[in-house]
C-alpha positions in Angstrom: 111.5 102.5 94.4 114.7 103.3 92.7 115.5 107.1 92.8 116.4 107.3 89.1 113.5 105.3 87.8 110.4 107.4 87.0 107.3 106.7 89.0 104.7 104.5 87.4 101.0 104.8 88.0 99.2 101.6 88.7 96.5 100.7 86.2 92.9 101.0 87.0 92.7 97.2 86.9 95.5 96.9 89.5 93.9 99.5 91.8 90.5 97.7 91.4 92.0 94.3 92.2 93.8 95.7 95.3 90.6 97.4 96.5 88.5 94.2 96.0 91.1 92.1 97.9 91.3 94.6 100.7 87.5 94.8 101.0 87.2 91.0 101.2 89.9 90.8 103.9 88.4 93.7 106.0 84.9 92.1 105.7 86.3 88.9 106.9 87.6 90.6 110.1 91.3 90.9 109.1 92.8 94.1 110.8 93.4 96.9 108.3 97.3 96.9 108.6 97.4 93.1 108.0 94.9 93.5 105.1 97.0 96.2 103.5 100.1 94.0 103.7 98.4 91.0 102.3 96.8 93.0 99.5 100.1 94.7 98.7 101.8 91.3 98.5 99.2 90.3 95.9 100.0 93.1 93.6 102.0 92.4 90.4 103.2 96.1 90.3 106.2 96.2 92.6 106.2 100.0 92.9 102.5 100.0 93.8 103.2 97.3 96.4 106.1 99.4 97.9 103.9 102.5 98.1 101.1 100.5 99.8 103.6 99.2 102.4 104.9 102.7 103.0 101.2 103.9 103.5 100.7 100.9 105.9 103.7 101.8 108.0 102.7 105.4 108.1 99.2 104.5 109.3 100.7 102.2 112.0 102.9 105.2 113.1 99.8 107.4 113.4 99.7 109.3 110.1 96.4 109.5 108.2 95.7 107.5 105.1 94.8 110.5 103.0 98.3 111.7 102.7 
């Protein structure tokens, strides 16, 4: 995320698509960190993808997902 660019909120459709992709991956037995990375890579919103990758890294480092 560029520091001078305002934050953009992902659309409901983008969030829904991400959640469906993540649910399919987790149900298939893909570990959550891998599923987060794969689902983030599938997002067309670069900022949303970046924020998901940050959340994934924080989760790996032991932080909670709730923020």
